[in-house]
N, C-alpha and C positions, 0 to 999 in steps of 0.2 A: 609605274614608278619612273620609267624612263622619260615620260613626258612631264612628270611633276617637277623634277629638278630644274629644267630650263624655264618652266613657267614661273617657278619661285624666283629665279634670278631676274626674270623680266619684270616681275612685280617690284623687287627691290630696286632695280635700275630706274624704273618709272618713279618710284618714291623719291629717290635721290634727285632726279631731274625736276620734280615738282616741288619738293620741300627744300632741297639743298641743305647747306650747312647753316648753323645758327650764327653766322657772322665770322669775320676774320679773327682767329684766335691769336695769331702772332703777327705783329707789324714791326717793321724796321725802317730806319731812315739814316742814310749816310750823308755826311757833310760834303759839299762840293769841293772842299779842300782836302778831303781824306786821301786822295791819290798822291798828294805831295809829301805824305809822311811814310816813312819806312817803319813798319811795326813788326818786329820779330819776337819781342818778348813783352809781356804785360804783367802787371801786378793786379791780383784779384783782391779787392777790399771787401771785408765782411759786409753783408747786406744789412741795411737798416730795416726796421719795421714801422709801418704807419701807426702812430700812437692813438689816434682818435677813432672811435667806432665808425664803420662804413656801412652805408645802406646798400644791400644787395637786392637788385630789382630783377624782374623776369627777363629783361632784355640786356642786362649788363649792369656794371657797378656804378654807383654814384658816390662821389667822394666829397661830401660837404665838410668844410673845415670851419670850426668856430672862429669868431673874431679874435685876432691876436695870436692865432696859431699859424706857423709858417707852412704853406702848402708845398707839396713836392714840386721841384722845378722841372719835372717832366710830365707831359700830358699822357694820359692813358689812351691808346689808340683803339677804342672799341666803338662800334656803331652807336649812334644816339638812341636812347631808349624811346620806344613808341608806347609802352605800357607803363604808366606812372604808378601802378600799384606796387608799393614797397612791401615786401614780405617781412623782413626783419633786419636789424642791424647786426653787424659782426665786428668783434674786436680781434685784431690780428694777435695770435698768441706770441709771446716773446721768443720762443724757440723756433719760429718759422723762418726768421732770417738766417739762422745757423744752418737749418735744413737745406734751404735753397742755395746758400753759399756752397755747401758741400756738393750739391748736385751740379752746380755750374763748374766747380773746381774739377770734378770727375770728368765732365764732358769736355771742357776746354783743354785740360792737360793731355788728352789723348788726340788732340787735333794736330796733324802733321805740319811741320814748319812753324810751329808756335811754341814758345817757352812761356810758362806761367809761373810767376812767383806767388808763393802760397799766401793765404789770408793771414796766417800767423806772422809771417814776415812783414806784411802790411801793417798789422797792429803794432809790431815792434817799432817800425819806422815812425808810426804816428805818435807813439809814446816818446820817442826820442825828440820829435819835432815839438811836442807839446811842452816838454821840459817842466812839467808840473804846473804850468801857468794857465792852461786851458784844457777843456775836455778833449779827449782823444777823438771823439766822434766829430768834432768841429774842424779837424784838419782837412783842408781841401784835397781832393783826389790827386790833382796835378802836383801838389807838393810831395805827396808820397811817391809818385812816379819819379820825381826829381831825386828824392832821397835814395831810392833804390836803383837809380840809373836805368829805369825801365823806359821802353819806348812809349808806353801809355798805361793808364790805370783804368780798370773796369770796376765801377761801383754799381750798387743797385738798391732798390727798396721794395719790400713786400707790402702790397696795398690791400690784398684780400687773401685770407687763408681760412676757409670755412670747411670743417670736416663734415662728411656725410653723417646723417642720422638714419640708421637703418643698416641694411645688409647689401650684398652685391645684387640681390634679387629685387630690392626695392628700397628707396631712400627718400626721406622728406624731412629736411631739405637734402638735396644731393651736394656733393663736394663742389667747392668753388675756389679758384686760385687766381690771383693776379699779381704780377710783379713787373718791374721795369729795370732796365740796365742802361748804363751810359759809359762810353769809352772816351777818355779825355787824354790828350797829349800833355807832355810836361810843360808846354807853354800855355796851357789852359784851353786850347782849341777842342771843342767837342767834335770828335771824329765820327761817332756812330751812336745811335740809340735804338733801343728796341723794347717792346713790351709784349706781354702775354696775359690774356685773360680768358678764362673758361669756367663757366658754370655748367656742369654736365646736365644734359637735357634728355628727355625720353625719346624713343625712336620716332615718334610722330612729329617731333620738332627738329631733330638732327639725326637723320638716318646714318649718314656717313660717320659722324662722330661716335654714334652708338655701336656701329659695326666695328670701328677701330678699337673700342673697349670690350670687344667680344660679347656684346649684349649684356653687360653687367654694369652696375654702378660702382665706380672705383673710389679709392680714398683720395684725400687731398694731396698726399705725398706722391701718389701715382700721377695725378694731374700735373703736379709741380715737376716731376721727372720728365714728362712729355714736353712741358714748356721749356725746360732747360735744354733738352735735346734739340728742339727746333731752333732755339736762339743760338746755340753753339754751332749748328749747321749753317745758320745765316750769318755768322760772324764773318766779316769781310776780309780778315787777315789770316795768313797761314796757307800752306800749300794746297789744302783741300778746297779753299775758296777760289782757286784758279788764278791767284795773283802772281804765281811764278816766283815766289820769294823762297 
């Protein structure tokens, strides 16, 4: 038994080195102008959901948008697919936006040095700005930041939200979640953007990810919570980000 444990660890380490992860799950990009802005408080705008069905492939999501439908203005930072076999399409459930908004709210409001104005206040400001003449959802994020005198507004969109079919011991399909975020200053400058995509894979394809999930197939909400945590940690403003603010 004393030699079995180290040998098992060596096998796992070897598998990690040879198979690695299934691609970058979280990517972020900051504007070259971001350092010129002082961001101490932000308003979190409720997340939108992608309205058109999305094709979920073995190596990542594809987001075909029919003619006449406005595509999201942020690209999803996932590696290009090498396997063109599409398994099925997935329609993002309407409640996914609210779930991920709540997750981001919980993560960001606990970040030292950062004040976060609630999504409810954001919606109230959007209603005031619309004055009944336009849809609340069409109010630009920077206008909401101006209205609430916030340093910036964080908006987002849920692109993929597929629940697992099966149990923690086996799922087909497994859970898949993808969403994007964008931080905009009151003058309209995009200061920072980030995105998260993960379709849980078996240990043979993603050893590290499977170990992080304790060797089980998790739910879509658990994947979303992981993505929200990672993006909140990568958020470039607040004392925890080392900005000294």
